[in-house]
N, C-alpha and C positions, 0 to 999 in steps of 0.2 A: 787222782785224775786232775784235780784243780791245780796241783803243783805243776804238772806238765803243761797245762794250758797257760799258766802264768809264765813259765820258763820260755815257751814258744813266743808269747807276746813280747817278752823282754828282748829276746834275740831279734825278733822282727823290728822292734823299735830302734835297737842299736844299729842294725843294718840300714834302716831308713835314715837315721841321723848321720851315719858315716857317709852315705851317698850324697849328702848335701855338700856343696862346695863353698869355700870361703872367698873365692875370687869373685870379682864383680862382673857378672854376665850382663851384656847389653845386646839389644837386637841389632842385627847386621845393618839394617837400614836407618837406624837412629843417628841423628846428628849429635855428637857428644862434644860438649865443651869441657876441656880438660883443665882449664884455668882454676887454680886453687884446689884441685882434687888430690894432688900429690901422687897421681897415678899416670900410667901410660895406656894407650889403646892398642890392642892387637886384634886384627880382624882377618878374615879370609876372603880371597877373591872367588866367591861362590856365585853361581848362577841361581837365581830364585825366580824364574819366569813362570813355571808351571804351578798353578795353585791346586789343581786336582791330581795331576800325574807328576808328583814331585820326583819320582825316580828318574825322569828324563832330564832333570837339572844336573849340571856338573857342579858338585859341591865339595868343599873342603871343610872338614871338621877339626877342631882342636880336641884331641883325645886325652892329652896329659900336659900339664904345666909343671915343670920341674919334676917332682916325683909324685904329684897328686893326680889321680885318675879323675877325670871330669865327667864321667858317666852320670846321666840324670835319669833316674827311674821315673816313669810316668810322664815324661815330657814328649812333645810332638816330634822332636829330634833327639836322638840319644846323646849327642855331644853339641857343645856350643860352637858358633861360628864367629863370635866376637866376645872379647873380654877386656875388662879394666884390670891392669896388673900393676904390681909394684915396680918401680924403677930398679934396674940392676941386671945382672947376668941371668939368663933363663935358658932352659932346655925345653923345647916344645915338641910334642909328638902330634903329627897331623895325619889325617886320612882323607884321601880323595875317593869319592863315591859317584858312580854314574851307571845307568842301565844302558845296555846296548840298544840302539834304536830298533824298535819293532819286536823286542823280546823283553822278558822279565829277568834276564841274566844281569847280575850286578857286577860291576868292575870295581875293584879296590886297589889302592896303592897307599902304602904307609911310609912315613919318613920321620926322622928325628932331626930337628934343627936347633942350633944354638945362636943366641944373639944377645946384645946388650941394649936394654930399653932405657932411654933417657927420660928424665922427669918431664911429664906432659907431652911425650913424643907419641906419634901415631905410626903404626906399622901394619903391613898387610902381607899375608902369606900368598905367594903366587905359585903358579904351576906352569909347566910347559910339557906338552906331550910330543914325544918323538917315537914314531912307530908304536910299539906296545909298551913303551917306557914312559914314566912320568918323573920329571925333575921338579923339585921344590926349592924355593928360596924366600927370604923375607926382605921386603923393601921398606925404606922410610917413605911414608906417603907424601911428605912435603918436598923431598928432593928426588924421589924416584930412584934412589941409589940402593943397590943391593947391599945388605949388611949381614954380618954373622957368617955362619957356615952353611953353604947350600948342601942339599942332599942330591947326590947323583946316583941314579939307579943302575945296578948291575955294572958298576965301574965305568960306565960311559960318562963322558963329560958333557952334561946338558947345561949349557950356559944360559943365564937369564936373558 
C-alpha cells in the first residue's frame, strides 16, 4: 500500500513540475523595461474591467507558445495574457473568451498565429469581431504595424 501511495505522489509531483512554464510571464498591466533583458514582450489586447464578474470581460489568452502548453494549474486564470519571450520565429495559439451579456454562456474562438519577435520588441495580439467570427493578428506596439500571419476564421478575410 505504501508503494502505491509513493507512486501516486511521484506522478503528481511530475505532473505539477511539467505544468510549470519556462517562459517569463508578466502581468498584463505591468510596465516592462526590455532594455538588457534579451527578451521580447508579447501581450494580448484584453479587457480587464470587471473585478468581480470577470466573465463579462473580453479576454485573449496565450494558450501555447511554439509547442509548449502554457496551462497553469491553480492560477486565477488558466492561461497568461502577457509573456516575455526569446527573440525569433514563434507560433502562438490564442483563445478569445467572453460571456454573452446577461447569461453565463461562454463564447470561445481559437487561432494560431506566427510571427518574428525582434530583440527587445513589444507585440500585442489583437482581435476583430465580424458577425459571429473573430479574426486575430499581431501588431508591433511601437509602429502599430500588423506583422506575421493573421488568422482568418472560416476562410473570411478579416483584415486588421
